[in-house]
C-alpha positions as CSV (number, residue, x, y, z in Angstrom):
1,M,0.0,8.2,0.3
2,R,1.9,6.4,2.1
3,S,2.6,3.0,1.2
4,Y,2.4,0.6,4.0
5,H,0.1,1.0,7.4
6,H,-1.2,-0.2,10.6
7,H,1.2,-3.3,10.7
8,A,4.6,-2.2,12.0
9,R,6.6,-5.4,12.3
10,P,7.6,-6.3,15.3
11,G,11.3,-7.0,16.7
12,R,12.5,-5.1,13.0
13,T,14.2,-1.9,15.2
14,R,16.5,-2.4,18.6
15,R,16.8,0.5,20.5
16,R,20.4,1.6,20.9
17,P,22.2,4.5,22.8
18,A,22.8,7.3,20.0
19,T,26.3,7.4,19.0
20,I,27.3,10.9,18.5
21,L,30.7,11.6,16.8
22,A,32.0,15.0,17.9
23,V,35.1,14.8,15.8
24,A,35.5,13.1,12.2
25,V,38.4,10.6,12.7
26,S,40.4,8.4,10.4
27,V,39.0,5.0,11.6
28,T,40.7,1.9,10.1
29,S,39.7,-1.4,10.7
30,A,42.2,-2.3,13.7
31,S,39.8,-0.1,15.6
32,F,37.8,-2.5,16.0
33,A,38.0,-6.1,17.5
34,G,35.3,-7.4,15.6
35,C,37.2,-6.2,11.7
36,P,37.3,-8.7,10.3
37,G,35.2,-11.6,12.2
38,A,33.6,-14.5,10.5
39,G,30.5,-14.1,9.4
40,E,28.7,-13.1,6.3
41,C,28.4,-9.0,6.3
42,C,25.3,-9.0,4.5
43,R,23.3,-10.9,6.8
44,P,22.6,-11.2,10.4
45,N,25.8,-13.5,11.5
46,G,25.3,-13.4,15.0
47,T,28.4,-12.4,16.2
48,P,30.3,-9.1,16.3
49,G,31.9,-8.0,13.3
50,C,31.8,-9.5,9.7
51,D,34.7,-11.0,7.2
52,D,34.9,-8.0,4.9
53,D,37.5,-6.1,6.6
54,A,36.8,-3.1,4.6
55,C,32.4,-3.3,5.2
56,C,33.0,-4.3,8.9
57,A,35.1,-1.4,9.5
58,S,33.0,1.3,7.5
59,V,29.8,-0.3,9.1
60,C,31.3,-0.2,12.9
61,T,32.3,3.5,12.2
62,I,28.6,4.1,12.4
63,D,27.5,1.5,14.6
64,P,29.8,0.2,17.1
65,F,27.4,-1.8,18.4
66,C,27.8,-4.0,15.3
67,C,31.3,-4.9,16.5
68,D,31.0,-4.4,20.2
69,V,28.3,-6.6,20.6
70,D,26.3,-8.7,17.0
71,W,26.4,-7.9,13.7
72,D,22.3,-7.9,13.6
73,Q,19.4,-7.0,10.9
74,V,20.5,-3.1,11.8
75,C,23.9,-4.1,11.0
76,A,23.7,-6.1,7.8
77,D,21.0,-3.8,6.7
78,A,23.5,-1.1,6.8
79,A,25.8,-3.5,5.0
80,L,23.3,-3.3,2.2
81,A,23.3,0.3,1.7
82,D,27.3,0.9,2.0
83,P,29.3,0.8,-1.1
84,A,32.3,-0.3,0.9
85,C,30.5,-3.9,1.1
86,D,30.3,-6.1,-1.7
87,C,26.2,-7.3,-1.1
88,D,24.7,-5.7,-4.6
89,G,21.4,-5.7,-2.9
90,S,21.1,-9.1,-3.6
91,T,20.2,-12.5,-1.5
92,D,20.8,-16.4,-1.6
93,D,16.8,-16.3,-1.4
94,C,15.8,-15.4,-4.7
95,P,14.0,-16.8,-6.8
96,G,12.2,-18.6,-3.4
97,T,9.5,-20.6,-3.3
98,G,6.4,-18.7,-2.1
99,D,4.5,-16.0,-3.7
100,C,5.5,-12.4,-4.2
101,C,2.2,-10.6,-4.2
102,A,1.1,-12.3,-0.6
103,P,2.7,-13.1,2.3
104,N,4.5,-16.8,2.4
105,G,5.5,-17.6,5.3
106,T,9.2,-18.4,4.0
107,P,11.9,-15.9,2.8
108,G,12.1,-14.8,-0.4
109,C,9.3,-15.2,-3.5
110,D,9.2,-17.4,-6.7
111,D,9.6,-13.9,-9.0
112,E,13.6,-13.4,-9.2
113,T,13.2,-9.9,-10.5
114,C,10.3,-9.0,-7.9
115,C,12.3,-10.8,-5.3
116,G,15.8,-8.8,-5.5
117,A,13.8,-5.4,-6.1
118,V,12.2,-5.9,-2.7
119,C,15.0,-7.7,-0.8
120,A,17.2,-4.5,-1.9
121,I,14.8,-2.1,-0.1
122,D,14.2,-4.4,2.8
123,P,16.5,-7.3,3.2
124,F,14.4,-8.8,6.2
125,C,12.2,-10.4,3.6
126,C,14.7,-12.6,2.1
127,D,16.8,-13.3,5.4
128,V,13.6,-14.2,7.6
129,D,10.1,-13.9,6.2
130,W,8.3,-12.6,3.2
131,D,5.8,-11.1,5.4
132,Q,2.6,-8.2,4.7
133,V,5.0,-6.0,4.6
134,C,6.8,-7.4,1.9
135,A,4.1,-8.1,-0.2
136,E,2.9,-4.7,-0.2
137,A,6.1,-3.2,-1.4
138,A,6.0,-5.8,-4.0
139,L,2.3,-4.6,-4.6
140,A,3.7,-1.5,-5.1
141,S,6.8,-2.1,-7.6
142,P,6.9,-2.1,-10.9
143,D,9.3,-4.6,-11.0
144,C,6.8,-7.3,-9.6
145,D,3.8,-8.5,-11.7
146,C,1.2,-8.6,-9.1
147,G,-1.9,-7.7,-11.5
148,P,-5.0,-5.7,-10.1
149,P,-5.9,-6.1,-6.8
150,T,-8.1,-9.2,-6.4
151,S,-10.2,-7.2,-4.1
152,C,-11.3,-4.7,-6.7
153,P,-14.1,-3.7,-6.8
154,G,-15.2,-4.7,-3.3
155,S,-18.6,-4.6,-1.6
156,G,-18.1,-1.5,0.8
157,G,-18.6,2.1,-0.4
158,C,-15.2,3.9,-1.4
159,C,-16.1,7.5,0.7
160,E,-16.5,5.8,4.0
161,A,-14.2,2.7,5.7
162,H,-15.5,-0.1,6.1
163,E,-14.1,-3.7,7.4
164,S,-13.6,-5.4,4.1
165,P,-10.6,-4.9,1.8
166,G,-11.4,-2.9,-1.2
167,C,-14.3,-0.9,-2.6
168,E,-17.3,-0.8,-4.7
169,E,-16.0,1.4,-7.5
170,A,-13.3,-0.8,-9.1
171,A,-11.5,2.2,-10.5
172,C,-11.1,4.5,-7.5
173,C,-10.4,0.7,-5.7
174,V,-7.2,0.2,-8.0
175,S,-6.1,3.9,-8.3
176,I,-5.7,3.7,-4.3
177,C,-4.4,0.5,-3.8
178,A,-1.7,0.7,-6.1
179,D,-0.6,3.0,-3.7
180,D,-1.3,1.6,-0.7
181,P,-2.6,-1.9,-0.9
182,F,-3.0,-2.4,2.9
183,C,-6.5,-1.0,1.4
184,C,-7.2,-4.0,-0.4
185,D,-5.3,-6.8,1.7
186,V,-6.8,-6.2,4.8
187,T,-9.3,-3.4,5.4
188,W,-10.8,-0.3,3.8
189,D,-10.4,1.9,7.0
190,Q,-10.8,5.6,7.3
191,L,-7.1,6.4,6.4
192,C,-8.0,4.9,2.7
193,A,-11.3,6.6,2.7
194,D,-9.3,10.1,3.1
195,E,-7.6,9.2,0.6
196,A,-10.5,8.5,-1.6
197,A,-11.7,12.0,-1.1
198,A,-8.7,13.4,-2.4
199,D,-8.4,10.9,-5.3
200,P,-10.0,12.4,-8.2
201,M,-10.5,8.6,-9.8
202,C,-12.9,8.3,-6.5
203,L,-15.2,11.3,-6.9
204,C,-16.3,11.3,-3.6
205,D,-16.9,15.3,-3.6
206,E,-19.8,14.5,-6.4
207,P,-23.1,15.2,-5.0
208,A,-25.7,12.0,-4.7
209,P,-27.7,11.2,-7.5
210,C,-31.3,12.8,-8.1
211,P,-32.7,11.6,-11.3
212,A,-36.1,13.2,-10.5
213,D,-35.0,16.3,-10.3
214,L,-35.6,16.8,-14.1
215,D,-34.4,20.5,-14.5
216,A,-31.1,19.9,-12.7
217,D,-32.1,23.2,-10.4
218,G,-31.1,21.2,-7.3
219,T,-34.6,20.3,-5.8
220,V,-37.7,18.2,-6.8
221,S,-40.9,20.3,-7.2
222,S,-43.6,21.7,-9.2
223,S,-41.9,21.9,-12.5
224,D,-40.3,18.2,-12.3
225,L,-43.7,17.1,-12.1
226,A,-44.8,19.3,-14.9
227,A,-42.2,17.9,-16.8
228,L,-42.8,14.5,-15.7
229,L,-46.8,14.9,-16.5
230,A,-45.8,16.5,-20.0
231,V,-44.3,13.1,-21.2
232,W,-46.9,10.5,-19.6
233,G,-47.0,7.2,-21.4
234,P,-44.7,5.2,-23.8
235,C,-41.3,7.2,-23.6
236,P,-38.0,5.3,-23.7
237,G,-35.4,6.5,-22.7
238,C,-36.7,9.8,-21.5
239,P,-35.3,10.9,-18.3
240,A,-39.1,11.5,-16.5
241,D,-39.0,7.1,-16.8
242,L,-37.7,6.8,-13.8
243,N,-37.4,3.5,-13.4
244,G,-36.2,2.7,-16.8
245,D,-39.6,0.7,-18.0
246,G,-39.7,2.4,-20.9
247,T,-43.0,4.4,-20.0
248,V,-43.5,7.3,-17.8
249,D,-46.4,6.2,-15.4
250,S,-47.3,6.2,-12.0
251,T,-44.3,4.4,-10.4
252,D,-42.4,7.6,-11.9
253,L,-44.7,9.5,-10.6
254,A,-44.8,7.9,-7.1
255,M,-40.4,8.2,-7.2
256,L,-41.0,11.9,-8.2
257,L,-43.2,12.4,-5.2
258,S,-41.2,10.6,-2.7
259,A,-37.8,12.5,-3.7
260,W,-39.7,15.7,-2.8
261,G,-37.6,18.9,-1.7
262,P,-33.5,19.3,-1.8
263,C,-31.6,17.0,-3.5
264,G,-29.0,15.5,-1.3
């Protein structure tokens, strides 16, 4: 199952010419005009290079763009993942002021543990905006106390795509949205329905109910009719009491006859 889909964040990936290192070389900070620079290493700083000499050289060895042109978000992300950089996966925006479990329009969110966990993976969430991708990461993170999705249960079937968030079977809905919050936050699309079809909590392969098939042979036939007529009258809890009113009567007979033939 995938965690996020349908909503690639605009501008997160900059296209760069591929850099191929033909040979292994020993690179020092003197190799890069931007090392050390004036800006912070763990955030985009709008200038070439950054202020930690070792970090700057380590990142620019892999991606010279960061020292030649601009220490942008890609460079900051590289610094966050680089042991030569003292970023600690933390940010100044944890805790923030907005909800962690929904897009909040500001950097960071109001649960410090959750905020730090998400931003360690996706610094954009603390550097720029806690958007839908960040909220979905929070919903999927054990460090974030988001609780069950509010869209469970929803109004549509779990085994087919529909426009509303969530689906009508609560257990299935929670199971799918735990791995794919998009299904409860935005819409229960075909990918959500496909996930439900593969999830044992969702029972999508279960046959449609056929209560008039009293002998469970897959067909409503004369044997079921005989079974219904045999218990005619008051019969609370009887399988032949198809409408559950405590009496096997003409209403149940009509229901059986309307279902006549193969079930499903």
